[in-house]
C-alpha positions in Angstrom: -14.0 -17.8 14.4 -14.4 -20.1 11.3 -17.9 -18.7 10.8 -16.5 -15.2 10.9 -13.7 -16.1 8.4 -16.2 -17.6 5.9 -18.4 -14.5 6.3 -15.4 -12.2 5.8 -14.3 -13.9 2.6 -17.9 -14.1 1.2 -18.7 -10.6 2.2 -21.6 -9.2 4.3 -23.7 -6.3 3.0 -25.9 -6.4 6.0 -23.3 -6.1 8.8 -23.3 -2.8 10.6 -19.8 -2.0 11.8 -21.0 0.8 14.1 -22.6 -1.6 16.5 -22.2 -5.1 17.9 -19.0 -6.9 18.9 -16.0 -4.9 17.9 -13.6 -7.8 17.7 -15.8 -9.6 15.2 -16.2 -6.4 13.1 -12.4 -6.0 13.0 -12.0 -9.6 11.8 -14.7 -9.3 9.2 -12.9 -6.2 7.7 -9.3 -7.4 8.3 -9.3 -10.8 6.6 -10.4 -9.6 3.1 -8.1 -6.5 3.4 -5.1 -8.8 4.3 -5.9 -11.0 1.2 -6.2 -7.8 -0.9 -2.8 -6.6 0.1 -1.3 -10.0 -0.7 -2.8 -9.9 -4.2 -1.5 -6.4 -4.8 2.1 -7.6 -4.1 1.8 -10.4 -6.6 1.6 -8.0 -9.7 5.3 -7.0 -9.7 6.4 -10.5 -8.7 4.6 -12.1 -11.7 6.0 -9.6 -14.2 9.6 -10.1 -13.0 9.1 -13.9 -13.0 8.1 -14.2 -16.6 10.2 -11.3 -17.9 13.4 -12.8 -16.3 13.3 -15.3 -19.2 14.0 -12.5 -21.7 17.3 -11.3 -20.3 18.9 -8.7 -18.1 17.7 -5.7 -20.1 14.1 -6.8 -19.8 14.4 -7.3 -16.0 16.1 -3.9 -15.7 13.2 -2.3 -17.6 10.7 -3.7 -15.2 12.7 -2.7 -12.1 13.3 0.8 -13.3 9.7 1.3 -14.4 8.5 0.1 -11.0 10.7 2.7 -9.4 9.0 5.4 -11.5 5.6 4.0 -10.7 6.3 4.7 -7.0 5.1 8.2 -7.8 1.8 6.9 -9.2 1.4 4.5 -6.2 2.1 7.4 -3.8 -0.6 9.5 -5.5 -3.1 6.6 -5.6 -2.5 5.7 -1.9 -2.8 9.4 -0.9 -6.1 9.7 -2.8 -7.2 6.5 -1.3 -6.7 7.8 2.3 -8.9 10.7 1.6 -11.6 8.6 -0.1 -11.7 6.0 2.7 -12.0 8.7 5.4 -14.8 10.6 3.7 -16.8 7.5 2.7 -16.4 5.8 6.1 -17.6 9.0 7.9 -20.7 9.3 5.6 -21.6 5.6 6.0 -21.3 5.9 9.8 -23.7 8.8 9.6 -26.1 6.6 7.7 -25.8 9.1 4.8 -25.6 6.7 1.8 -26.2 9.5 -0.6 -23.4 11.6 0.9 -21.1 8.5 0.6 -21.9 8.2 -3.1 -21.2 11.9 -3.7 -17.8 11.5 -2.0 -17.0 8.4 -4.0 -17.9 10.0 -7.3 -15.7 13.1 -6.5 -12.8 10.8 -5.6 -13.2 9.0 -9.0 -13.3 12.4 -10.8 -10.2 13.5 -9.0 -8.4 10.3 -9.7 -9.3 10.5 -13.4 -7.9 14.0 -13.6 -4.6 13.0 -11.9 -4.3 9.9 -14.1 -4.8 12.0 -17.3 -2.1 14.5 -16.4 0.5 11.9 -15.2 -0.4 9.4 -17.9 0.2 11.9 -20.7 3.5 13.1 -19.2 4.7 9.5 -18.6 3.9 8.3 -22.1 5.5 11.4 -23.7 8.7 11.4 -21.6 9.2 7.7 -21.0 12.6 7.4 -22.6 13.9 10.5 -20.8 12.6 9.2 -17.5 14.3 5.9 -18.1 17.6 7.6 -18.9 17.2 9.7 -15.8 17.0 6.5 -13.8 20.3 5.3 -15.3 19.0 3.1 -18.1 21.6 2.0 -20.6 21.0 2.3 -24.4 20.2 -1.4 -24.5 17.5 -1.0 -21.9 16.1 2.0 -23.7 15.9 0.0 -26.9 14.2 -2.9 -25.2 11.9 -1.2 -22.7 10.8 2.2 -23.8 7.5 0.9 -25.1 7.0 -1.1 -21.8 7.4 2.1 -19.8 5.1 4.1 -22.1 2.3 1.5 -21.6 2.8 1.3 -17.8 3.0 5.0 -17.2 0.5 6.0 -19.9 -2.0 3.5 -18.6 -1.6 4.4 -15.0 -5.4 5.2 -14.8 -5.7 1.5 -14.2 -3.5 1.7 -11.1 -5.2 4.9 -9.8 -8.8 3.6 -10.3 -8.0 0.2 -8.9 -6.5 1.7 -5.7 -9.2 4.4 -5.4 -12.3 2.4 -6.0 -11.0 -0.3 -3.6 -10.4 2.5 -1.0 -14.0 3.5 -1.4 -15.2 -0.1 -0.8 -12.9 -0.3 2.3 -14.4 2.9 3.7 -17.9 1.5 3.1 -17.1 -1.7 4.8 -17.3 -3.8 1.6 -13.7 -5.1 1.9 -14.6 -8.4 0.2 -15.4 -6.7 -3.0 -12.0 -5.0 -3.0 -10.4 -8.4 -2.4 -12.3 -10.0 -5.3 -11.3 -7.1 -7.5 -7.6 -7.9 -6.9 -8.2 -11.6 -7.5 -9.7 -10.9 -10.9 -7.0 -8.4 -11.9 -4.3 -10.9 -10.9 -5.9 -13.8 -12.6 -6.0 -11.9 -15.9 -2.5 -10.7 -15.5 -1.1 -14.1 -14.7 -3.0 -15.7 -17.6 -2.6 -12.9 -20.3 0.9 -11.8 -19.4 2.9 -14.9 -20.5 0.7 -15.3 -23.6 1.6 -11.8 -24.7 5.2 -12.0 -23.7 6.0 -15.3 -25.5 3.3 -15.3 -28.2 1.4 -18.3 -26.9 -1.4 -19.5 -29.3 -3.1 -16.7 -31.2 -1.5 -14.0 -29.1 1.3 -11.9 -30.7 4.9 -12.2 -29.2 5.4 -8.8 -27.7 8.3 -9.5 -25.4 8.7 -7.3 -22.3 5.9 -4.9 -23.7 3.5 -7.9 -23.4 4.0 -7.8 -19.6 2.9 -4.1 -19.5 -0.1 -4.8 -21.7 -1.2 -7.8 -19.6 -0.7 -5.9 -16.4 -2.6 -2.9 -17.6 -5.5 -4.9 -19.0 -5.7 -6.9 -15.7 -5.8 -3.8 -13.5 -8.2 -2.0 -15.8 -10.6 -5.0 -15.9 -10.5 -5.1 -12.1 -11.2 -1.4 -11.9 -14.1 -1.7 -14.3 -15.5 -4.7 -12.3 -15.3 -2.6 -9.1 -17.0 0.4 -10.8 -19.7 -1.9 -12.0 -20.3 -2.9 -8.3 -20.8 0.8 -7.5 -23.4 1.1 -10.2 -25.4 -1.9 -8.8 -28.6 -0.9 -6.9 -28.8 -2.1 -3.3 -25.1 -1.9 -2.6 -23.7 0.1 0.4 -22.7 2.7 -2.1 -24.8 3.1 -5.3 -23.8 5.7 -7.9 -26.7 7.1 -9.8 -26.8 9.7 -12.7 -27.3 12.5 -10.2 -24.0 11.8 -8.6 -22.0 12.5 -11.8 -22.1 16.3 -11.2 -18.8 17.8 -9.9 -19.3 19.0 -6.3 -16.5 21.5 -5.9 -16.9 21.8 -2.1 -16.7 18.1 -1.5 -13.8 17.7 -4.0 -11.8 20.5 -2.3 -12.2 18.7 1.1 -11.0 15.5 -0.6 -8.1 17.3 -2.1 -7.0 18.7 1.3 -7.3 15.2 2.9 -5.5 13.5 0.1 -2.7 16.1 -0.2 -1.7 15.4 3.4 -2.1 11.6 2.8 0.1 11.8 -0.3 2.8 13.7 1.4 2.6 11.2 4.3 3.3 8.3 1.9 6.0 10.2 0.2 7.9 10.8 3.5 8.0 7.1 4.1 9.0 6.2 0.5 11.8 8.9 0.4 13.2 7.6 3.7 13.9 4.2 2.2 15.7 5.9 -0.8 17.9 7.9 1.6 18.7 4.7 3.6 19.8 3.0 0.4 22.2 5.9 -0.2 23.8 5.1 3.2 23.9 1.4 2.6 25.4 1.7 -0.9 28.6 2.9 0.7 29.4 -0.6 2.0 29.5 -2.5 -1.4 27.4 -4.7 -3.5 27.2 -7.7 -1.1 25.9 -5.5 1.6 23.3 -3.8 -0.7 22.1 -7.3 -1.8 21.8 -8.5 1.8 20.0 -5.4 2.8 17.6 -5.7 -0.1 16.8 -9.3 0.7 16.1 -8.5 4.4 13.9 -5.5 3.6 11.8 -7.4 1.0 11.2 -10.2 3.5 10.2 -7.7 6.2 7.9 -5.8 3.8 6.2 -9.0 2.7 5.7 -10.0 6.4 4.2 -6.6 7.1 1.5 -6.9 4.4 -1.0 -8.6 6.6 -0.6 -5.9 9.2 -1.6 -3.3 6.6 -4.8 -5.2 6.2 -5.5 -5.1 10.0 -4.5 -1.4 10.0 -6.9 -0.5 7.2 -9.7 -2.4 9.1 -9.0 -0.1 12.1 -9.2 3.0 9.9 -12.6 1.9 8.5 -13.9 1.2 12.0 -12.7 4.6 13.3 -14.3 6.5 10.4 -17.6 4.8 10.6 -17.8 5.0 14.5 -17.1 8.7 14.4 -19.7 9.2 11.8 -22.2 7.3 14.1 -21.2 9.6 17.0 -19.4 6.8 18.9 -15.9 8.0 19.6 -15.4 5.5 22.5 -16.2 2.7 20.1 -13.7 4.1 17.6 -11.0 4.2 20.3 -11.7 0.7 21.5 -11.6 -0.7 18.0 -8.1 0.7 17.6 -6.8 -1.0 20.8 -8.4 -4.3 19.8 -7.0 -4.1 16.2 -3.6 -3.2 17.8 -3.7 -6.3 20.0 -4.6 -8.5 17.1 -1.8 -7.0 15.0 0.7 -7.4 17.9 -0.2 -11.1 18.2 0.2 -11.5 14.4 3.4 -9.6 14.0 4.9 -10.8 17.3 4.5 -14.4 16.2 6.1 -13.6 12.8 8.9 -11.6 14.5 9.7 -14.6 16.8 9.9 -16.9 13.8 12.2 -14.5 12.0 14.6 -14.1 14.9 14.8 -17.9 15.4 14.9 -19.1 11.8 16.5 -16.1 10.1 19.4 -18.2 8.5 16.9 -20.7 7.1 14.7 -18.0 5.6 17.6 -16.0 4.1 19.2 -19.1 2.6 16.1 -19.5 0.4 17.2 -16.3 -1.4 21.1 -16.5 -1.2 23.8 -18.7 0.3 26.7 -16.4 -0.5 28.3 -15.9 2.9 28.6 -12.0 2.8 25.1 -11.5 1.4 23.5 -14.0 3.8 25.2 -12.5 6.8 24.0 -9.0 6.0 20.4 -10.2 5.4 20.3 -12.4 8.6 21.4 -9.5 10.8 18.8 -7.2 9.3 16.0 -9.7 9.6 16.8 -10.3 13.3 17.3 -6.7 14.3 14.3 -5.3 12.4 11.8 -8.1 13.4 12.8 -7.7 17.0 10.7 -4.5 17.0 7.6 -6.0 15.3 5.5 -5.5 18.5 6.1 -1.8 18.3 5.4 -1.7 14.6 2.1 -3.5 15.2 0.6 -0.7 17.3 2.3 2.1 15.3 0.8 0.9 12.0 -2.7 0.6 13.4 -2.7 3.9 15.2 -1.2 5.8 12.2 -3.9 4.4 9.9 -6.6 5.2 12.5 -5.6 8.9 12.4 -6.2 8.7 8.6 -9.5 6.9 9.1 -10.6 9.8 11.4 -9.6 12.3 8.7 -6.7 13.6 10.8 -4.1 13.0 8.0 -1.7 15.7 9.1 -0.9 14.2 12.5 0.7 11.0 11.1 2.3 13.0 8.3 4.3 15.2 10.8 5.0 12.1 12.9 6.5 10.5 9.8 8.6 13.6 9.1 9.9 13.6 12.7 10.6 9.9 13.0 12.0 9.2 9.5 13.6 12.3 8.1 14.7 14.0 11.3 15.5 10.9 13.4 15.9 7.7 11.4 18.2 9.1 8.6 20.6 11.1 10.8 20.7 8.2 13.4 21.4 5.7 10.6 24.2 7.9 9.3 25.7 8.4 12.7 25.6 4.7 13.8 26.9 3.5 10.4 29.8 5.8 10.0 30.6 7.7 13.2 29.9 4.9 15.7 31.6 2.4 13.3 28.6 0.0 13.2 28.2 -0.2 9.5 25.1 -1.9 8.1 24.2 -3.1 11.6 23.8 0.6 12.6 21.4 1.2 9.7 19.3 -1.7 10.9 19.3 -0.4 14.4 18.2 3.0 13.2 15.2 1.5 11.3 14.1 -0.5 14.4 14.5 2.5 16.8 12.7 4.9 14.4 9.7 2.6 14.1 9.6 2.1 17.8 9.7 5.9 18.3 6.9 6.3 15.7 4.8 3.8 17.7 5.3 5.6 21.0 4.7 9.1 19.6 1.6 7.9 17.7 0.1 6.3 20.8 0.8 9.4 22.9 -0.9 11.7 20.3 -3.8 9.2 19.9 -4.4 9.3 23.6 -4.8 13.1 23.5 -8.0 12.5 21.5 -8.0 15.4 19.2 -8.6 13.1 16.3 -12.2 12.5 17.7 -13.0 16.2 16.9 -11.9 16.0 13.2 -14.4 17.2 10.7 -14.5 15.4 7.4 
């Protein structure tokens, strides 16, 4: 195991994920993917940590802008789903040139999306902030911050997209190192630009945006440089710069479904917040603490799920659907062990964990209840996350999309509303609805997965 861990972090260009021990392959992919997800989560935390020294308006600017960036993240993740599926399939087919073509078309598509959204974001930044409820003080303090973050969103899109390409190719360690580099620059440059340390100008909250954008952009350029290096799993040459309309159109169709799939999940959380907001500020705060702890705990599981998606795509490309299916069940078992252990800790030690964030009785009570109710269903989530991502890895992006619509919009939201208000359960009812919805998603996903139609998907 320790040998596998060292190899996973170091990266292995020679490992063939379409043959050999499946469990070892899952570990080699999952470990760097888990670390990559952890690094991604640090960006917003670092910005808020330093900006909090500047006052409430600066913090509000970061929070409101992050809410606007959800649109960019949704597009980036949707494009990433399509890129991973196509690249993994070509790599499994031993078609390195086809993988390079797919990668280049994904980069072109990402650049086009970034140009359109970046121009719109930079131009309408103050209007978007006001639409989000920003006060005049926040607008005065943070408009430039928002312009830089939205206008420079090509750094976000390229970072997500190129890392998705590497994940599909099986070079997860490169994606991990890319995030390490981007975070290191952000953590070093951010405070220097915010507070004017040494030769750097004092830019206030805008400095956080500049530091973050430079960090992400540097990481993206580092990753693109790896694609240009001869001898890599995917090597971009001059001949790949041509726009291939057929390949790009297939990528658009895959990514459109993937983007809508991400949007369904994001929108459901917004609608749940609307229900929770009816119970007052203390309940909202407790709910927010519980959900943030849960999301942070789920990050490693996304790494395991992404590993399963890569395994599925490459195995199908190699004409080994049985190997693809077995990889999903093994990844699901690993995820269940991981999340089950975390869930048990959350149930037992919920008060101690919540008190690290708040000791106010009303807030802590709401957070503790949520942590216990939601984490009780972690075993279901473990399999549901892996199977959903495996559909995406196979290129069957519409199946998990419609499952998300069913389980979140048509089941979770109405159930949460009913339990909270009509059954008189309040916030506890919302937590139950979340847990029941994710358990339902796991069951429906597994049933659909067993039907095996994903094995016939053309990418």
